[in-house]
N, C-alpha and C positions, 0 to 999 in steps of 0.2 A: 760247753758254751760259756763264754765270759760273762761274769755277773753284770758288768757295766752295760754290755750289749743287751742283756735281758731286761734290765730295769728301765731302759729307755722306752721300750715298747710294750711292756706289760701294763695293760690298763684294766682296772677292775671291772668296768662295765663290759668290756669285750669278753672277759672271762665268763661273766654271768650269762651273756647271750649264748655262748657256745656250750655251756654245761647245764644239763637239766637240774632243776631244783629238787632236792631230796629232803625228806623228813627224817630226822634222827634224834638221837639223844640230846636233850637240851644242855647247852653250855651253862655251867654254874656261874652266877655273878655274885658270889659271896662277898666280893669286895665292893659292892655297890654302896655309894654314899647317899643314896636316896632312900632305900629301904634296907635297914641294917639290923644286926643282932650280935651280941657278944657271945651267944651260944655257939660252941664249937661242934664240928662234925664228929660223929662217933660216940655221942653221949648214950649211956646205957640207962634205960628207964624201965620201971616195973609196972606202974599203974597210972600215972598222970604225967603228961607233957606240960611243963611250964616253960614258956619261952617269952622273952621280952626284947624290945628293941626300939628303934626310932624310925620316923618317916617324915619326909617333907611333902608328901602327897596327901590329898584329902583322905582322912582315915575312915570316912563313912563308906568308901568304895574299896572293898577288899574281897578276895577269894582265897581260900586255902584248901588244900587237898593232902591227905595222908595216904600214900601208896605202899602196898606190900611188894617189895622187890626181892623177896627171899629166893624164889625160883628164878634162876637166870634165863630160863628158856620158855617162860610162860608170860602171858600178857599181865601187866601190872593190875593188881586188884585195889580198888578204892576202899579203904577201911573207914575213913572219916572225911567229912568235908563241911565247910561252912562259908558264911559271907560276912562275918563281923569279927572284929577283935573282941576279946573278953572285956578289956577296959582300955580307955584312951585318956591321956593327960596332956593338955596343951602346954607347951613351953613358950612358944611365941606364935606370931601370925602364920608362920610357915614351918613349924616344927612341932611334932607330937611324939609323946612316949606311949608305946602300946604294950599290952600284955595279951598273950594267947594261952588259954588253958584247954587241953584236950584230954579227955578221959580215955585211957587205953587198957583198962582192966581186962584181963583174960586174953589180951593180944600177945602173940609171940611171933616176932618177925624182924627182919631187917627192913626198915621203913624209910621212905623218901618223903619228906615234908616240903611242900611247895606253897609259898605265899606269894600272891600276885596283886598288884595295884595298877589301875589305868594311869598312864602318863601320856596325855595328849592322844595321838593316834596309835601309840604303841602301849606296851605294858611292861612294868618293872617287876622282876621276879627275885625271890630269895629262896634258896634250897638248903636243906639240912638233912644229913643222914643220921638216923636215930635207931639204935638197937633197943627193942622192946621185948620184955619177958625173959624167960630163961634161955640159955644158949644151947648148943653153939649157934652163932649167927654167921650168915654169909658176908664176906667182905663186899665193899662197894667201890666202884670207880666213878669219879665225877670228871668228865672230859673238859679240857680247857681249849678245845679246838672246834672248828666248824664241822658241820655234818658231811662236808665234802672238801677234798683238796685236789689240786692239780700239780703234778710233779713231772719233772724231766731229769731229776737227779735226787739223791738221797735228801730227805727232809726229816725234821724232828717234830713230833707231836707230844703233848703233855696231858696228864690226867692225875687227879688227886686220888690216892688210894686210902681207903679207910678200913680198918680192922676192928673187930670187937675185942679181940685178945691176940696176944702174940706180937712178935717183932716184924715190922713191915719188911725188913731186910730179908727175911726168910720167905717172902712171897715171890710169886712168879707171874709174868705176863704171858698168857698163851694166846696165839693168834691163828686164824684160818683165813684163807682168801681164795677167790675164784674169779674167773672171767665172767662178767655179768653186764653185757651192754644194755640189757633191758631190766637191770636190777634183779635178775634171776640167773643163777649159776649155769654156765654152759661148760660141760666137760668136768674134769676132776678138780677137787679142791686140794689145796696145800695147807699144811699145818706146821707150826714151829713154835718153840719157846723163844721169845724175843729177849735180846740183851737190853737191859734197862739200867738206868742210873737214878738213884733217889736223891731228891733235894728237899731238905727240911728247913731252909732258911726263913720261910714265911710262917713257920709253925705248922704247916700242912705237909704231908708226905706226897711230894709231887714226883711222879714217874716220868722220865724223859725217854721216849721211844723213837727209834730211827726206822723209817720206812725207806728201803733201798729197792727201787724197781728192778735193778739188775740182779741183786742178791736174791730177790724173791721171784725172779724170772717173769716179771710183769712186762708184757709187750704193750705196744700202743693200744689204748682203748680204755674202757670203763671196767673197774674191778670193785668187787664187794669185799671189804676188809673188816673182819670182826675180831675183837680181842677182849679178854676177860682177865680179872685178877684172881689168882688162886692163892689162898692164905696157907699158913702152916698146917691147918687142920684139913687141907685139901678141898675145903669148900670154895666155890667160885662166885664171883660177883655177877650181876646181870651183864650181859654182853654189850659192848659198845660197837655200834655199826658205823663204819666210815666208808664213804664213797670215794674211791681213788681213781682219778683220771690221769692216765699215764700218756705222756707225749715225749718219747725218747728220740724221735726222728725229725730231722729238718724237713720243712716243706720242699716241694719241687716246683720250680717255676718253668712254665711252658709259654712260649711266645710264638704267635703266628702273625705275620705281617708281610706285605710285599717287599721284595728286595729293591725294587725301583719304583719311582713315582715321578710325577711331573710337578713342577713348581706351580703352586696355587691349587692343587687338587687335594681333596680330603683323603687322609690316610688313617686307616683303622688298624690299631695294634691290639690283638686279642690275647689276653693272658688268662682267660677263663678256664683253660686247661690246667692251671696251677692247682696243686692239691696238697693237703696235709695228711695224706694216708686215710686212716679210719675217720679222721675228723673232717673230711671233705674239703671244700674250698671256701669255708667261712674264714677268710683271711683278711688281715689289714694290708692294704697296698700303698706303696709310695712309688710314683713314676718320676723319672728324671729324663728330660729331653734336652739334648745339647745340639745346637744348630751349627752350621759350618763356620760361623763367626766365633764360636766358642762360648756363646751365651747359653746358660742352662736355666731352665725353669722346672718347678716341682708341682706335681698334682698328687693328691692322696684320696683314698676312699676305703670303704669297708664292704666286705662281702663280694658277691659275684659281680655286681654292677661296678664296683671299684676296680675290677680286673680288665676293664675295657678302656682304651684310650683312643680318642678321636682328635686329630689335630690337622692343621693345614700348613705345610711348609711354605715359607715365602722366600726362601733362598735356595739357590742351586748348590749342590755339593753333598757331602755326607752328613746325615743326621744319626746320632747315637741315641737310642731309646733304651733305658734301663728300668727294670721292674724289681723292687724289693717287696717280698711278702713276709709277714710276721704272723706266726700262729698264736694259739691261746697261751702258751707258756713263754712267749717271747723269742722263740727260735726264728731265725731269719735265713732266707735264701734269696739269691739274686740271679738275674740273667739279663743279657743285653743283646740288642741287634743293631745292625747298621742298615740304613736306608739311603740309597743313592738317588738324589733328587736332580733331575735334569731341568735345564733352563728352557723356557718357552720364549722364542724370539718374538719381539713386538710385531704388531700388524698395523698397516696403514690403510685408512679409508679416506681418500682425498676427494674433496668436493670443491666446486666452484660456486661463487656467489650467483644467485638467481639461476642455478642449474641443478637438476636432479640426477645428473650423471655422476656415478662414483668411479673414481680412478680412471679418468679419461686419458687416452694415449696422446691426443693432440687437440689443439684448439686454435681458432683464428679470431683475430680482432683487428681493429683499424688503428692506425697510427694516432697517438694521442689518447686513446682509451686506456682505462685502468682495469686490470684483472686481479681479483682477490681469490687467494687459494686458502682453503681451510681444511687441514688434515685432522681426522679423528684417529688418535694413536691408541691402540689397544695393547696393554702390557699386563704382566702378572707380578705377584709378589711385591717386592719393594722396588721393582723397576721404575715405577713412576717417580721415585725420589731421586734417581740417578740417571734418568734417561737423557741422552744427548741428541739434539736436533741440528741438522745442518742442511741448508738450502744452497744450491749452486746454480748459477746461470752461465751456460757455455763453459762449464768446468771451472768457473771461478766462484769463490765463496760469495754468497749474497746475504744470508741472514741466519741467525740461530733462534729466531722467534718461531712460535708455533704457527701463527697465521701471518701471511705476507701479502703485500700488494705490489704489483708489477706494472710499470708504465714507462714510456720513453726509453725503450730499449733498442729502438731503431727498426727500420723496415727490413723484413727478411725473416729467416727461420732461426729460432733460438731453442736450445735444449735446457729445460729446467728440471733439476733432480732434487728429490728429498731423500735423505738418509737418516734413519732413526736407529740409534745404537743403545742397548741396555747395559747394565753393570757387568754382565758376563761376556761382553764383546759381541754378542749376537745382534744382528741388525736386519732391518727391512728397508727397502728402497722402492721409490716409484719415480718414473721419468715421464715427462710430458713435453711434447714438441709444440711450441708456440709459434704461429705464423702471424707476423705483423704486416698488414696491407697498407699501402699508401692511400691518402685521401683522394677522391675522384676530382680531376681538373675540369674547368668549363670549356666547351667547344667553341671555336671562333665563329662558326656559322649559327650557333644558337643565339636566340634573341635574348638580349639583356633587357628584360622587362623593367627592371629597376631604373636603368638609365633612361628608358623611354618615358617612364612616368615622371622622372625629374625634369626632362626636357619639356614635357607638356605643361607642367606647372610653371616653368620659367616663361614660356610663351604667353600663358594666360595672365601672368603677373605683368608682363611687358605691355600687353594689349590694354589692360585696364589703366596702366600708367599713362599711355599715349592719349587715350580718351579723356582722362582726367585733365591733362594739359589743354586740350582743345576746348573743353567746357569753360575753362578759365578765360578764354579770349572771346567770349560772347556767343559761341556756337552752342546750340542746344545739345543737351546730352540725351535728348530723346531720339530714338531711332525711329524714323518714319516707316510706316508700313504702306507700301505701294501695291495698288491693285495691278493686275496683269494688263488691263486696258491702258491705264496711265503709263505704264512702262512702255507699252508699244508706241503711244503718241510721243513720248519723249524721245524714243529711238528715231522715229521719223523726223522729228524736228531737228534732231541733232544732225542727221544726214543731210537735210535741206540746207541748214546753216553751213555745213561743211562744203557743199557744192557751191553755195553763193559766195563763200569766201574764196574758193578757188577761182570762180569766175571773175571776181573783182580784182584779183591779183593779176590775171592775164590782161584785163582791160587796162589796168594802170600801166602795165609794162608797154603795151602798144602805143599808148599816148605819149609816153616819154620818148619813144623812138621818133 
């Protein structure tokens, strides 16, 4: 696997989540600038340990323990312990010089001195290997690595070797290892003398050790790795226990999804079947989705929940979905699928003003009236952004507006058609036949009540006008009310006068003859 590819995706927190925490041999921090001492490792003492140094921490808070580590295969015995420095001298507000004196008369051991001081929520430690009493003494290894490592290729670990006598070059590193997924060996153990190189540039004898999973036949999984320092006298150091997590295999990406989908529907792409072998599916995921227009977006996640992708395609055509998974050591695997997304043609729901009828096939109205058509166009995806609307009346273009009003199109039958086309060329249409009826004409035999009313008014006005002129000549404008008797007498009188007149005219004529 390429180093550049690994470094991009290896995240410390991800590694810690997938690897169980183990308790092992403490890493020496003999280079600490907070709690320090000029005393070197491997000092041979007979009766009293005298060690001094400096600290930037509160000297009233301290713990020290002297362990017997002579037997490399037994639990460390506490020989001495305490909670105070023997003496403290202040140098400044945040610097003190300390001395520690420990009586070790009658003690014979390879010992491990640990001094600790609280530092906030953590603790600062200093360790020294001390040979006490008569020899020979077992050598000691002080590891410079964590209690666990994760490997997919050969790696180097380091430890400081300390001898009471003899040349370190004549020493050996002996190792054993076994498959131990639960920190207990399963099956047979393997043993070997490791090839080492010694580095003395810092004044310490540092052993550089290579762990090669392939050379050691370490398959994927958790391994228990133990190594010791054997000196020229064949005495061995206390063992160093290292938890080795091997990941030599790329993860496998499995994708399950529909091959076809409709525009606007939810599509689930399932990558939960992806696995890293013995390490399960605790993978980091990166999803890439490329739509038919060539636009790509990225989504990422961790663990099994990050192996599911839910999205809604809004374009018709081919979508490419790619999943990258990264395991705990940065190994990556990829897989991709194509999803054919079909377009959904738009739909029309045509209604008319003041009507509850949807998509009527025909309609009638009277000449001069106005008809308003309101279509509800249902589309999917991005169709709404590129939808095309066309109204025709009698096969001639009328409007491209959504809502239209029609009037004054002439008496008779007319065909109105609405065609809606989306960006994929799919369309929907609806046709309605409009019948325009002529206005109703008046019948000649029908009574024109308006004209009669006007005539009556003219007559009334004329009558009042005549009476008004008569009154101006001295006639009374009072209308006499005659009784029926008087009316009869007047009638008789009129007839008598008429007869008398006729008689006088005849007599006058005879006389003249």
